[in-house]
N, C-alpha and C positions, 0 to 999 in steps of 0.2 A: 339261749335267751332266760334274762335270770329271771326266777320267781318272786311272786310277791312279800314271802317269809323273805328271802334271802333280801330284798329289798327294805323291807323294813331293818331288816337286823342291817345290816352294811348308815340306812342310814341315821342309827344310831348310836354303834361304834364311831358313825362318824364324826358326828356332834360330842360326841365322849371324850374324841381327841382331839378337838379342834378346841385350843384354852383360850383362846383371845376371842368365841362366843359361848356364850349362857352352852346346854349341856338338857337336851329333853329330860324335863323335871321327873321323876319319877311318878306323882299323880296325873300326869299331862292326858286328858282327854285324847281316846284311840282312834282313831279310826276305823268305819267299816269295812274299807277296803281298801288296795291303792293301787292307782293304775297300768297297765305297762307302757315298759320306758320309752318315748321319742329318742331319737337321735342325738341330739347337741344338750338343750337344755330350756325344760319349762318356765314359763315365767306367768300368768296370766292365765284366768280362766273365766268363761261366762257359760251360765247353763240357758240349753233352749229348751222350752219346754212344749213337748207336743198337744197340744190343744185335743186332738184328735184319740190316741191315747198317752196316758203319759208314763207308762213303762219303754213308749216306745222316744221318751227325748235322749239331749245331749249335751255332754259336752266337752264343749270346745273352749283347745288350749292351746298356745303360742310354746314355739320349738323358736328360742330365739339363736339363733345363727346365720351368718351370711348362707350356709343353706339351709335356709329354719322352713318352718311354713306351718299351718294350722292343725290342729287333728282332731277330729270326732271318737271320742271318744264314748262306748255305752254305760246303762248305769251300772255295769257289772266292770267295768276298769279298763273293756276291751276296746283295742283302737279296731274301728269302723268304720272310719275315713284320714281322708288327707289333702288339700289346698296341693296348687298350685306350689312350687319352689317361691318362697321370700327369701326375700337378703332383710334377717334380723324384725324381722314378727315380734315386738314389745309384748305389747297390752292388742286385748280384745274385749269389744264391748256386743251384743245383742238389743235388734227392733224390733218390732211386730208390724204385719202389715204397713210396707211403704208399698203407695201404689207405682207399679211400673208395669208396663207394656199391659194396661188394662187388665190387673193379677195385681192383689194384695200379696205382696211379697214380703216374709224373713228375711234379718238381714243379719251377717256379722259386719264389724269394721276391724279393723283392725291397721300396727302405726305401721308403717317401714322405712324401720330407722335408717337404712343404707340410701334411699334412694330421698326421704324428705317428701315424702308418701304419703298418705291412708290410700289403704284393699278392702272392697267391698266385696261382701261373696252372696249370693245366694243356698236360701236355710232350704232342706240339710246338707245337699248337694254337695255343698260346699264349695260350687263351678265362678268365678269371678264378672259380675255385673261391672265393668267399671273403666272399661277401655287402659286397661296396666296401670291404672289406679292416678286417683289424685294430688296435685303437691299441695302443699300443705307451708305455713309461715313465707310464702312467701315474697321475696322484697327484704326479707333478713337475715341477718348476718348469723344467726345462732336458732339452727333448724330444730332438727334430728330429732325426731319426736318419736316421743316413748311413751304418754299416757293418753287411752281415749277411753272417753263418756255416750250414752247417744240418751237424748232427750226427749219423749217426745210428751207434746202437746196436748192438754183435754181438754182443750178449745176445739181443737181442729184436727185435733192428730199428728200434727207437723211433726218431723224427723228432725234433729238436729247432732250433728254431734261434737263436742269438743274435746279438745286436745290438746293437752300438754306438749312440752319439751325439755331437753335434757339442760338445757340450762334458759335463761334468757331478760327479760327488763324487772327490774322491782316493780313498773306498772305490768299491765295490759298482757300478764304472763302466756295465757289461757285464749287460744279464739274457739270463737261459735261457731261450726257453715252448717247451714242449713240444704239437708239433702234430696232429693229430688230426681224422677225423674228425663231424660235428659233431650226424650220425645223418641230415640231408639230402641227403648228397652235398656239401658245401662244407667249409671248415679249420676248423674252431675253434683255440686257444691258450689253454694254463696256462702263468702264470708260473710257475716249479718254482727260480730261484736269481735272485738275487746276487751280484754276483764282479765282479774285476777295480782292479786300482790302479788311476792316473791322476797324473800331475804337477802339468798344470797348465799345462800350456809352449804345450802348440797344439790338438790333437786326438787322437784313437783313431779312422781310420777302417775300414784295411785288416782285415780278420779272417780263417783259419783258419784248419780244420778238421782235425783228423789221425784218420779214422775206426780205422783197426786196429792205431793205439797207445795212440788212446786219450784224444788234447792239445788245446789251442787255442791259438791264439797269434793275438797281435793287436799292431799296431803304432801304439807313443804316438812322437808326428811327433815329429822332432827333442831325442829323447829316445834308446828305446831298442823292443827287440822283447821281450815278453815272454809268458809259460808257462805254463799252466795245465792240470789235469783236463778234460774237458770232459765229463767225465758227470756230471752232480748224484746222485748215488748216496751219490758217494764219498763225499758231505759233508765236503770238503776243500777249500777257499779256495786252499791256501797257493799263493803266484809259486814256479813250482817251474827259472826260469830269467827273467833279466833279463839280455839279451844282444845284438850288433851298436854296443853303443852308443859306437863311434869306426868313425871311417873314410865316414861319409855326408855328403854335403856341407848336405843342411837337413834335408830331410823324408825318413822313412821311410815308405812309404805301401805298395802292393803285393802282397801275402803268396800265394803259391802253391807248390806240394807237389807235385813229384814224387815216387812210391816209384818206385824199384828193385827193392825186395827185398819180402816183409810188413814190414823192419826195416832197411830200408837206402833212404835216396835223397838230395833233395837240399830246400832253403827257398832259393827268389829270393825274394827286398825289393826294393824298387822306389827306389833313389838317385836318389828322383825330377826334383832340378836341373841332377847330375852325368850326365845321359840313360845309365844303365846298372843291373845287374844286382848287389847282390851275393847269393853265393851261402852260404850255410849247412849245415851237413849234418843232415839229420833224423835222425838215431840219437844217441845219449850228449848230449853238452853241447851239440850245435849248434854246432860247432867251426866259423869260420870256411876257407872255399873260398877261394875267390877273388871279383875283380869282374868282370864280364862286361859294354862296350860293347854296346849295341843303338843299332835308328836311329830307334826312339821317340823324341819328344820329349815329356819331361811327363808321365811315365806315372804315374797315379796308379793302371789296376786294371789284373790280370791273371789266369788262368790255364792249367794244364802238366795233360797226359796223357801216360805211356805209349805208350797206343794208339797201333798205327802206325793212320795213312789217307794209302793209295797210296803209290805210288810219289813225293810230292812230302813227303810227311811219316811219313817209313822213324825206327819209333823214339820216334814222337809230335809230339807237336802243342807249343806252346807260343804262346796270343796276350795282347797285353800294348795295351791302351789308345795312343793318340798324340793329340796340339794333332792338328785337322784335322780334326775331326768321323772319326775312322774309329778301325780299329782295327788290329795289325799281326797275322802272322801267319808264327813261325818253323820252318821246323824246330828238332826238336829237338837230333838228333845233332850242327846246326851251334852253339845254345846248346852240348852238353857238350862240346863236342868247347874248349874255353872255360873252361872250368868248374875246373876238375883243373889244381894246378899243378905 
């Protein structure tokens, strides 16, 4: 197996040799560590916080291939678990305390692109709890699910999956499903909403939800970031903001939300071909804060939390996918120092 140091050097050399893409900047923020490699192609991570012992928290990441799956990494970047085989899992997100068989259950939800399904797994053991998967975009010619984000409504703790696809219509590109117990200890999904604009330029993959403020964000690649209400009960699909329309080399990719209080914080959006993250304010009109170069190469997906994980990650953890079949772990304080103007 390649060592972390070998992987990291290979990534940098690969970026330099690939002339059509920006190389990793000399002043890029360096990761605290790089994970072990997966079999095929990393794409998107999600952080699961173990509330009983935060040092036993996990990063759940996708391995995007016909013979792929979800991997569980510990805070040292070691692979400690894997799901059953999945057919091209694209993105993954996590929610806590879904009532299931009389217990509150933490879940990971991934899109399984080649079967046109979302897949749902119990955490932390990655056991499937979805009867083989839940079809999405039924009745549509354009299906191919890619992005997924989970929304937990504060008023009643209801959990929803918001799913994007490889391509779709100019209106109603995103579909929203409520997740509930099917009465037999597995999860069922009810379609409750179709919303969201699409430019038609490339695709919408990255989706993120702000549970506290009640917003959902999605990256319309090469165009900008779109913002909507997350709660379907509002019955308001108005586009609230369309920002980040300048400054990106090409693709707008992974979105990570980092709350600093109930109403303030940052949104980090991958500027994929520039090997950097564009930072916007969580509050107000999502004002642009600045650009942070990082050591990831062509990052698709990312996740962030302000929770401290021991001495390595004081003040929080940022995880981002990188070419080389790995994920990079960063100390949030290292990024925050570069975020402010």
